C-alpha positions, 0 to 999 in steps of 0.5 A: 540864222543862215538863208538860202536863195534858191534858184529855179533857172537861169537867163543865157546869152545866144552862146548859153552862158550864163548871165544871171539867176532866177528864184521862184515866184515873188523872190524880191532877189531874182533875176541877179545877175552872175556878178552879183551872185558871185560878190553875194557868194563871197559875203555869206550869202548862200545860193543852192539848186534844190534837186531831189536828193537835197540842195547843191550849194551854188558856188563861185570858181575861177581860174589863175587869169581872173575869171570867175563863174558859178557852178553847183554840182553834187554829182560825181561827174562834176557835171554843173547842174545850172546848166540842167536849169530852164531858161529864165522867161518871167523877167524881161529885163535881163543883162547883155552877155557881154555886161555879164562877162564885163563884170563876171569876168567868165569868157564867152562860150563858142 
């Protein structure tokens, strides 16, 4: 049976870069750092953003330079639905942007 972890909000650094994702209330996996989510997805754990037309899968994207990031898009314009999620405020322990960038390999914005 496939289990999906639904992402309802995100932690971001001061520049807006995603550092962690958060599930709903009482989710023991939440918050989860970007690098850990990427590793989970690559080993078969499913993450999705709930949307009015149905869940949109979160996937790992990367470039030729070894940088990886999370992306979830169900729209034709390819916009990342994770960018539209609210900031998660219920967890005090969030990774710093430098930790997330170092572990995920994604460049900082701005």
